[in-house]
RODO-2510 file (C-alpha; in nm, 4 decimals, decimal comma):
residues 166
     n   res          X          Y          Z
     1     m    -4,7589    17,6251     3,7844
     2     k    -4,8827    17,7682     3,4586
     3     k    -4,7890    17,4455     3,2857
     4     m    -4,9742    17,2485     3,5458
     5     t    -5,2824    17,4616     3,5098
     6     k    -5,2703    17,4267     3,1336
     7     l    -5,2247    17,0527     3,1681
     8     v    -5,5185    17,0173     3,4094
     9     l    -5,7286    17,2322     3,1847
    10     a    -5,6309    17,0222     2,8804
    11     v    -5,7117    16,7005     3,0707
    12     l    -6,0507    16,8359     3,1733
    13     v    -6,1372    16,9400     2,8180
    14     a    -6,0218    16,6030     2,6845
    15     g    -6,2267    16,4281     2,9538
    16     f    -6,5406    16,6118     2,8526
    17     v    -6,4810    16,5281     2,4877
    18     f    -6,4051    16,1586     2,5482
    19     l    -6,6423    16,0951     2,8348
    20     g    -6,9280    16,2380     2,6456
    21     i    -7,0725    16,5757     2,6631
    22     p    -7,4295    16,5183     2,5609
    23     k    -7,4667    16,5685     2,1924
    24     a    -7,7842    16,7006     2,0335
    25     y    -7,9504    16,4844     1,7717
    26     a    -8,2563    16,5758     1,5603
    27     a    -8,5352    16,3384     1,4603
    28     d    -8,8524    16,3841     1,2593
    29     d    -9,1803    16,2009     1,2870
    30     s    -9,5222    16,2817     1,1537
    31     i    -9,8867    16,2343     1,2374
    32     a   -10,1256    16,1264     0,9639
    33     v   -10,4369    16,3446     0,9827
    34     t   -10,7652    16,2322     0,8299
    35     v   -11,0441    16,4873     0,8027
    36     t   -11,3989    16,3968     0,7059
    37     l   -11,6560    16,6700     0,6620
    38     a   -11,9888    16,6134     0,8265
    39     s   -12,2695    16,5422     0,5817
    40     t   -12,5132    16,8274     0,5514
    41     v   -12,8504    16,7355     0,4040
    42     s   -13,0656    17,0346     0,3144
    43     v   -13,3410    17,1184     0,0674
    44     d   -13,4980    17,4490    -0,0275
    45     v   -13,8373    17,4510    -0,2022
    46     l   -13,9709    17,7450    -0,4010
    47     p   -14,2282    17,8843    -0,4112
    48     t   -14,3088    17,8549    -0,0421
    49     s   -14,6833    17,9066    -0,0765
    50     w   -14,9637    17,8380    -0,3223
    51     s   -15,2985    18,0131    -0,3093
    52     l   -15,5831    17,8283    -0,4795
    53     s   -15,8542    18,0821    -0,3876
    54     d   -16,2115    17,9568    -0,4334
    55     i   -16,2465    17,6263    -0,6187
    56     a   -16,5581    17,4320    -0,7145
    57     l   -16,6175    17,0726    -0,6050
    58     n   -16,4664    16,7968    -0,8202
    59     t   -16,2518    17,0360    -1,0224
    60     t   -15,8807    17,0438    -1,0874
    61     n   -15,6873    17,3656    -1,0480
    62     d   -15,4106    17,4914    -1,2687
    63     l   -15,0786    17,3342    -1,1875
    64     i   -14,7952    17,5071    -1,0089
    65     t   -14,4291    17,4510    -1,0902
    66     c   -14,1937    17,4244    -0,7936
    67     t   -13,8209    17,3692    -0,7560
    68     a   -13,6530    17,1638    -0,4835
    69     t   -13,2826    17,2548    -0,4593
    70     n   -13,0121    17,0494    -0,2899
    71     n   -12,8457    17,2958    -0,0510
    72     g   -12,6426    17,0265     0,1244
    73     n   -12,2894    16,9045     0,0634
    74     v   -12,3795    16,5504    -0,0480
    75     t   -12,5902    16,3977    -0,3240
    76     e   -12,9514    16,3802    -0,2056
    77     s   -13,2824    16,2157    -0,2855
    78     f   -13,6126    16,3977    -0,2403
    79     t   -13,9424    16,2523    -0,1226
    80     i   -14,2765    16,4290    -0,1133
    81     k   -14,5817    16,3926     0,1076
    82     g   -14,9032    16,5775     0,1777
    83     a   -15,1187    16,6397     0,4809
    84     d   -15,4874    16,6567     0,5671
    85     g   -15,6520    16,9945     0,5263
    86     l   -15,7845    17,2225     0,7934
    87     n   -16,1466    17,2031     0,9062
    88     g   -16,2176    16,8385     0,8292
    89     w   -16,0960    16,7750     0,4766
    90     t   -15,8750    16,4718     0,4156
    91     n   -15,5919    16,4244     0,1680
    92     g   -15,6489    16,0941    -0,0107
    93     a   -15,5544    15,8920    -0,3171
    94     a   -15,9011    15,9534    -0,4693
    95     v   -16,1517    16,2361    -0,4302
    96     g   -16,4685    16,1759    -0,2286
    97     l   -16,6782    16,3302     0,0470
    98     d   -16,4490    16,5896     0,2121
    99     t   -16,1492    16,4163     0,0496
   100     f   -15,9199    16,5989    -0,1929
   101     k   -15,6147    16,4643    -0,3743
   102     v   -15,2804    16,6091    -0,4721
   103     l   -15,0709    16,4897    -0,7636
   104     a   -14,7104    16,5664    -0,8546
   105     g   -14,4960    16,5003    -1,1559
   106     a   -14,1661    16,6003    -1,3043
   107     s   -14,2637    16,5950    -1,6733
   108     h   -14,2422    16,9775    -1,7068
   109     d   -14,5337    16,9716    -1,9494
   110     g   -14,8228    16,9146    -1,7085
   111     t   -14,9188    16,5790    -1,8592
   112     s   -14,7518    16,3275    -1,6292
   113     w   -14,8842    16,2885    -1,2746
   114     d   -14,6986    15,9820    -1,1568
   115     i   -14,6892    16,0676    -0,7849
   116     a   -14,9923    16,0645    -0,5572
   117     v   -14,8960    16,3080    -0,2818
   118     t   -15,0535    16,1256     0,0114
   119     n   -14,9874    16,1596     0,3841
   120     t   -14,7523    15,8621     0,3752
   121     p   -14,3869    15,9615     0,3321
   122     g   -14,1689    15,7888     0,0822
   123     s   -14,3049    15,8933    -0,2573
   124     v   -13,9802    15,9555    -0,4441
   125     l   -13,9771    16,2898    -0,6182
   126     a   -13,6139    16,2777    -0,7368
   127     a   -13,3087    16,0593    -0,6763
   128     s   -12,9378    16,1422    -0,6933
   129     v   -12,9683    16,5207    -0,6990
   130     a   -12,6205    16,6751    -0,6983
   131     q   -12,5149    16,9613    -0,4744
   132     n   -12,6610    17,3015    -0,5690
   133     v   -12,8860    17,1443    -0,8325
   134     g   -13,2594    17,2054    -0,8471
   135     q   -13,5279    16,9533    -0,9421
   136     d   -13,8391    17,1062    -1,0966
   137     f   -14,1724    16,9394    -1,0313
   138     q   -14,5348    17,0293    -1,0819
   139     v   -14,8229    16,9947    -0,8384
   140     r   -15,1937    16,9701    -0,9139
   141     y   -15,4874    16,9834    -0,6692
   142     v   -15,8222    16,8086    -0,7215
   143     a   -16,1115    16,9243    -0,5007
   144     p   -16,3428    16,6794    -0,3185
   145     s   -16,6380    16,5408    -0,5147
   146     s   -16,8747    16,6467    -0,2346
   147     d   -16,8571    16,8475     0,0852
   148     d   -17,0446    16,8575     0,4129
   149     q   -16,8367    17,1419     0,5617
   150     g   -17,0090    17,4238     0,3726
   151     g   -16,8814    17,6841     0,1291
   152     g   -16,6381    17,9501     0,2412
   153     t   -16,4525    17,7170     0,4810
   154     v   -16,0714    17,7296     0,4538
   155     h   -15,9095    17,3877     0,4020
   156     g   -15,5404    17,4763     0,3707
   157     f   -15,2838    17,1980     0,3917
   158     a   -14,9072    17,1425     0,3648
   159     i   -14,6882    16,9660     0,1127
   160     t   -14,3506    16,8578     0,2500
   161     v   -14,0380    16,7777     0,0487
   162     t   -13,7780    16,5859     0,2484
   163     a   -13,4127    16,5424     0,1532
   164     t   -13,2124    16,2339     0,2478
   165     g   -12,8432    16,1760     0,1954
   166     p   -12,6291    15,8735     0,1379
***
């Protein structure tokens, strides 16, 4: 009986081996991952304010030097535009009755005023500014040639620098 049990056991083991006990196989595959960072377009302009105090008609103030810095993660271009003043003064390409003008330039010596800072966007201040790089520029204000608003009236306005990416 022991021989029979051993024989049956041997046949069963042989059957499992020949009939196929599932064998484990390993396989590798991979996934290609592509990552693209989102473009961040950002500009920081310093100084953030400019006080002209009292200014006489048809005069030009001292210039101010500003820096626009690319704080984004792509190469940027900067444009500059102005805005009309408070209390009835207009920003224009030429001075006139209640019309002032703003000029900008990047010459760093106060002699080149190649940009009229009008209310229309699109005046290019700088192109292809690399990440974390600043572009210096100077701004000059010219008061109206005449005024019907009266002295002592505040005519503050804004200058906007806009960054665009690729």
